[in-house]
C-alpha positions in Angstrom: 20.4 7.9 -26.4 22.4 7.5 -23.3 22.8 9.8 -20.2 24.7 9.5 -16.9 23.2 11.0 -13.8 25.6 11.6 -10.8 24.0 11.0 -7.4 25.3 11.8 -3.9 24.4 9.0 -1.5 23.8 9.4 2.3 27.0 7.5 2.9 28.9 10.4 1.2 29.9 8.3 -1.8 28.8 9.0 -5.4 26.9 6.7 -7.7 26.4 7.0 -11.5 23.0 6.0 -13.0 23.4 5.1 -16.7 20.1 5.6 -18.6 19.2 4.6 -22.1 16.1 5.7 -24.0 15.2 4.1 -27.4 12.2 5.3 -29.4 11.0 3.0 -32.1 7.5 2.5 -33.8 6.1 5.2 -31.5 7.2 3.4 -28.3 9.9 4.3 -25.9 12.1 1.7 -24.3 14.1 2.6 -21.2 16.9 0.9 -19.3 18.9 2.0 -16.4 21.7 0.7 -14.2 23.8 2.2 -11.4 27.5 2.0 -11.1 30.2 3.1 -8.7 32.1 5.1 -11.3 31.4 7.0 -14.4 33.7 4.9 -16.7 31.7 1.7 -15.9 28.4 3.6 -16.5 29.6 4.8 -19.9 30.9 1.3 -20.9 27.5 -0.2 -20.1 25.8 2.5 -22.3 28.1 1.7 -25.2 27.4 -2.1 -24.7 23.7 -1.7 -24.6 23.7 0.6 -27.7 25.3 -2.2 -29.7 22.8 -4.8 -28.4 19.7 -2.7 -29.0 20.8 -1.7 -32.5 20.6 -5.4 -33.7 17.5 -6.6 -35.5 14.9 -8.0 -33.2 16.6 -6.7 -30.0 14.0 -4.0 -29.4 11.1 -6.4 -29.3 12.9 -8.7 -26.9 13.8 -5.9 -24.6 10.1 -5.1 -24.4 9.6 -8.5 -22.8 12.8 -9.1 -20.8 13.6 -11.9 -18.5 12.9 -11.6 -14.7 16.7 -11.3 -14.2 16.8 -8.1 -16.4 13.8 -6.7 -14.5 15.6 -7.2 -11.2 18.7 -5.5 -12.4 16.7 -2.6 -13.6 14.9 -2.3 -10.3 18.2 -2.2 -8.4 19.6 0.3 -10.9 16.6 2.6 -10.7 16.5 2.9 -6.9 17.1 6.5 -5.8 19.6 5.4 -3.2 21.6 2.3 -2.4 19.3 -0.7 -1.9 19.5 -2.4 1.5 22.1 -5.1 1.8 19.4 -7.8 2.6 17.2 -6.8 -0.3 20.2 -6.8 -2.8 21.3 -10.2 -1.5 17.8 -11.7 -1.8 17.2 -10.4 -5.3 20.6 -11.6 -6.5 19.9 -15.0 -5.1 16.6 -15.2 -7.0 18.5 -14.5 -10.2 20.4 -17.8 -9.7 17.1 -19.8 -10.0 15.4 -21.0 -13.2 12.6 -18.5 -12.9 15.1 -15.7 -13.6 15.6 -16.8 -17.2 11.8 -16.6 -18.0 10.4 -13.7 -19.9 7.9 -11.5 -18.2 5.0 -12.5 -20.5 5.5 -16.2 -19.7 5.6 -15.9 -15.9 2.6 -17.5 -14.1 1.7 -18.1 -10.5 3.0 -21.7 -10.7 6.5 -20.4 -11.5 6.6 -18.3 -8.4 5.2 -21.2 -6.3 8.0 -23.4 -7.7 10.6 -20.8 -6.7 9.3 -20.6 -3.2 9.2 -24.4 -2.9 12.8 -24.7 -4.0 14.1 -22.2 -1.5 15.8 -24.2 1.3 15.1 -21.7 4.0 12.8 -21.2 6.9 9.2 -20.1 6.3 10.0 -16.7 7.8 12.9 -16.2 5.4 10.8 -17.4 2.5 8.3 -14.7 3.4 11.1 -12.1 3.2 12.0 -13.4 -0.3 8.3 -12.9 -1.3 8.2 -9.4 0.1 11.4 -8.3 -1.7 10.4 -9.9 -5.0 6.9 -8.3 -4.7 8.6 -4.8 -4.7 10.0 -5.7 -8.2 7.0 -7.3 -9.8 4.5 -4.8 -8.5 6.0 -1.9 -10.4 7.4 -3.5 -13.6 4.3 -2.9 -15.7 3.5 0.6 -14.5 7.1 1.9 -14.4 8.6 0.2 -17.5 5.7 -1.2 -19.5 6.9 -4.7 -19.1 4.2 -7.4 -19.5 4.7 -8.8 -15.9 1.3 -9.7 -14.4 1.3 -8.7 -10.7 -2.0 -10.6 -10.3 -0.1 -13.9 -11.0 2.4 -13.1 -8.3 -0.4 -12.3 -5.7 -2.1 -15.6 -6.5 1.2 -17.4 -5.9 1.7 -15.6 -2.5 -1.8 -16.7 -1.5 -1.0 -20.3 -2.4 2.3 -20.5 -0.6 0.7 -18.9 2.5 -2.1 -21.6 2.5 0.5 -24.3 2.1 2.4 -22.8 5.0 5.5 -22.3 3.0 5.8 -18.8 4.3 5.1 -17.2 7.7 5.7 -14.0 9.6 9.0 -13.5 11.3 9.1 -14.9 14.9 9.4 -12.4 17.6 12.8 -12.7 19.4 12.7 -12.4 23.2 16.3 -13.4 24.0 18.1 -11.3 26.6 21.6 -11.7 27.8 22.2 -12.5 31.5 24.7 -10.6 33.6 26.8 -13.8 33.7 26.9 -14.0 29.9 27.8 -10.4 29.6 30.5 -10.8 32.2 32.0 -13.7 30.3 31.9 -11.9 26.9 33.4 -8.6 28.2 36.1 -10.4 30.2 37.0 -12.2 27.0 37.1 -9.0 25.0 39.1 -7.2 27.7 41.7 -10.0 27.7 42.1 -9.7 23.9 42.4 -5.9 24.1 45.0 -6.1 26.9 47.1 -8.5 24.8 46.9 -6.2 21.7 44.9 -8.8 19.8 41.8 -6.7 19.1 41.5 -3.6 16.8 37.9 -3.1 18.0 37.3 -1.8 21.6 34.4 -4.2 22.3 34.5 -3.3 26.0 33.4 0.2 25.0 31.0 -0.6 22.2 29.0 -3.3 24.1 28.1 -1.1 27.1 27.2 1.8 24.8 25.0 -0.5 22.6 23.2 -1.8 25.7 22.6 1.5 27.4 21.8 3.5 24.2 19.6 0.7 22.7 21.1 1.5 19.3 21.4 -1.0 16.5 24.9 -2.0 15.4 24.9 -0.1 12.0 23.5 3.0 13.7 26.3 3.0 16.2 29.0 3.2 13.5 27.2 6.0 11.7 27.0 8.4 14.6 29.3 11.5 14.0 30.6 14.1 16.3 28.2 16.6 14.8 25.3 14.2 15.5 25.9 14.4 19.3 24.5 17.0 21.7 25.6 16.8 25.3 23.1 16.9 28.2 21.8 20.4 29.1 20.1 21.1 32.3 17.3 18.6 32.8 17.5 17.5 29.1 19.3 14.3 28.4 22.1 14.1 25.9 21.0 12.9 22.4 22.3 11.7 19.1 20.9 12.0 15.6 20.4 8.5 14.3 20.7 8.5 10.6 18.7 6.2 8.3 16.9 4.6 11.2 15.2 1.3 10.3 11.6 1.8 9.5 9.2 -0.4 7.5 8.0 2.5 5.4 11.2 4.5 5.0 14.7 3.2 5.3 16.8 6.0 3.7 16.7 9.5 5.0 14.8 8.6 8.2 17.0 10.6 10.6 15.7 10.7 14.2 17.0 12.5 17.3 17.2 10.0 20.2 17.8 10.6 23.8 20.9 9.0 25.4 20.6 7.8 29.0 23.6 9.0 31.1 25.1 5.5 31.1 25.3 5.8 27.3 26.4 9.4 27.1 29.4 8.7 29.3 30.8 6.3 26.7 30.3 8.9 23.9 32.2 11.5 26.0 34.9 8.9 26.6 35.3 8.0 22.9 35.5 11.7 21.9 38.7 12.0 24.0 40.4 9.0 22.4 40.6 10.0 18.7 39.9 12.7 16.2 37.8 10.8 13.8 34.5 12.2 12.6 32.7 9.0 13.5 32.4 8.5 17.3 32.8 4.7 16.8 34.9 4.6 13.7 34.7 0.9 13.0 33.2 -1.4 10.5 29.9 -2.8 11.7 30.5 -6.2 10.1 33.8 -6.6 11.9 32.1 -5.8 15.2 29.5 -8.4 14.5 32.1 -11.0 13.7 33.9 -10.2 17.0 30.7 -10.6 18.9 29.8 -13.9 17.1 33.3 -15.3 17.7 33.3 -14.3 21.3 30.0 -16.0 22.0 31.2 -19.2 20.4 34.4 -19.2 22.4 32.5 -18.6 25.6 30.1 -21.3 24.6 27.1 -18.9 24.8 24.3 -20.1 22.5 21.8 -18.1 20.5 23.0 -14.6 21.6 23.0 -11.9 19.0 24.4 -8.4 19.2 21.0 -7.1 18.5 19.8 -8.7 21.8 21.6 -5.9 23.5 19.0 -3.5 22.2 16.2 -5.7 23.5 18.0 -5.8 26.9 18.5 -2.0 26.9 14.9 -1.2 26.2 13.7 -3.8 28.7 16.0 -2.3 31.3 14.4 1.1 31.0 10.9 -0.4 31.6 12.3 -2.3 34.7 13.4 1.1 35.9 9.8 2.2 35.6 10.3 4.5 32.6 7.0 5.3 30.7 6.5 4.2 27.1 6.8 7.8 25.8 10.0 8.3 27.6 11.5 5.0 26.4 10.4 5.7 22.9 12.5 8.9 22.9 15.6 6.7 23.6 14.8 3.7 21.4 13.3 5.7 18.5 10.2 3.6 18.2 7.5 5.7 16.5 4.8 3.1 17.2 4.3 2.8 20.9 2.4 -0.5 20.5 5.6 -2.1 19.1 7.4 -1.3 22.4 5.0 -3.4 24.5 6.8 -6.6 23.4 10.0 -5.3 24.9 8.5 -5.1 28.4 9.6 -8.6 29.6 10.1 -7.5 33.1 12.4 -9.8 35.2 12.8 -7.5 38.1 12.2 -3.9 39.2 15.0 -1.4 39.5 18.4 -1.2 37.7 20.3 -4.5 37.8 23.3 -2.7 36.2 23.5 -0.1 39.1 26.8 -1.6 40.3 28.0 -3.3 37.1 31.7 -2.9 36.7 31.5 -2.4 33.0 29.0 0.5 33.3 31.6 3.3 33.0 35.0 3.7 31.3 
């Protein structure tokens, strides 16, 4: 009745998918949930066995609540779900709609949910996209009576009511004065022994490599190839963000010399497998706190990527050449980064350019 499947995740950790199959009256009922250890998976199987053995439980489980469907979706994913998707779906479970059974859900229920979300239209659109991933497969995958047509009608309504919208394109780029203030602040903390994170090394690498924060902390020694002849150094970027494929999307990306020098420097400082062996959330917190203390408004760590890509265009790099650094597979998406402020390299004599 119950089985446990051990899975090896890209992060190197293990997960345990507990599965239950019940056959009654010629129909099969399946449930699955993923846990971080085998003991928890077995405990869940034992619990569900008891619940499903009770009179009437099987018929109810054929028409579960939306909360149960969300849990099953997260449990059935082949790999760890993205942090944003997990957070969004868990938040939806706190609303009244989560307690309704699949057969009772109508377009008006989804519209009410989206109306009640106290977020920006762009964020509301993200909620709709993540919930759509659940609703769209519930009937085909698990035979739950969840009408995807009702959800699509709701999405059309909230769009016409302008409750949802596409994400705004962000064009913020740091100035040299802002970077000077931030790095001087970080250098002072490091000199006083008040920082466990070498931000004066991470920030220049992020800018010149154009890498996202989480990508930086995943790069391992074995993922780095030094420059050879006329070929630039490069790194294997694991699980690169991509609308159609988030996990297993590993891409080799070129490293400009200004980025490669920081990798070579880090390799001499420690023996860890990860070149930047730090928690990406901690780095993000350091950046946010630094911007606040320096009274710099609306500057995100991710803006370093925008700055790095734009810098390459200002140095007259071609789109194909830039894409080999940034990892963009769609060249059209690179055009929005070409916010040229000048020609040439404004970082040519930047004091933070090298170790």
